[in-house]
N, C-alpha and C positions, 0 to 999 in steps of 0.2 A: 731814109736809110743813112746810117753813120758807118763809114768805111775807114778803117785804120790799118796802117802797115808799119811793121818794125823790121828793118833790114839789118842783119848782123853778118859778121864774117868778112870775107874779102881779104885782099893782100894787106890792107892797113888796119883791118878789124875795127873800123869806125862804125858805130851804130847810127842809123838814120831812121827817123820817124816822119810820117805824114798822115794826114787824115782829110776826108772830105765828107761834108754833110750834104746830102742830095736834096734836102727838103725844099729849097727854093730854086733849084737849078732847072733850067728849061730842058736839059739833057738827062734828067733823072732816070728816065726809062732805060736809056742806053747804059748808064752806070749800074742800074739794078740787074739787068740781064748779064752784063759782064761779071759783076760780083757773084751772081748765082752760079754761073758756069765755072768761075775760078774756084769757088768754095767747094763745089761738087767734086772737083778733081784733086782737092788738097787732102792732106793727111791729118789724122786726129792727134798725132804726136810728131815732133820734129824729125824729118828724115835725116839720114847721115850726110848726104851731099858729097862734095869733093873738096880736097884741100884748097884753101884760098878762094872757094866759091862763096856766093852769098846764100844765106838762109833767110826765109821770110816767115813772119807770123802775120796772117791776115785776120782781122777781126771785123765782122760785119754784124751790126746790131747786137754786140755782146758775145757772139759766138766766134771762137778762134780756131783756125786751121792753119796748117803749115805746109810749106813747099821749099824747094831748094834748087839752085842751079846745079847741073844743066838740065834737070828734068822738069822744066816748066811747060805747061800747055800754052798754046797761043793766047788763050784768054787770060791766064795768069800773068804772062809776060806783058800783055797789053794793059791789064789792070794795074800792075806794079809800075809800069812806065808812066801811066796817066797819074797815078797817085803821087809819085815822086816829083812829077812835073807840076801838077796843078794843086796838090795838097798843101796845107799849111803846116 
């Protein structure tokens, strides 16, 4: 599974990207479950969000969905945090 994130917005409006390919990871099953839950709760189009909040485009195996602060599910927040920390 290939997971990619693009974060935009925020106070400084700096875009950040990260991605993880789970193919050779020993924790791939956990990544897959987290990505599936995060994508299921995401939107087909970018939501409005709040001023100076972050907006996210999550792409999993070529399918993109959107979410925004402060309306992230626990799974979305965890996936985003892990991607931005561990992703390239």
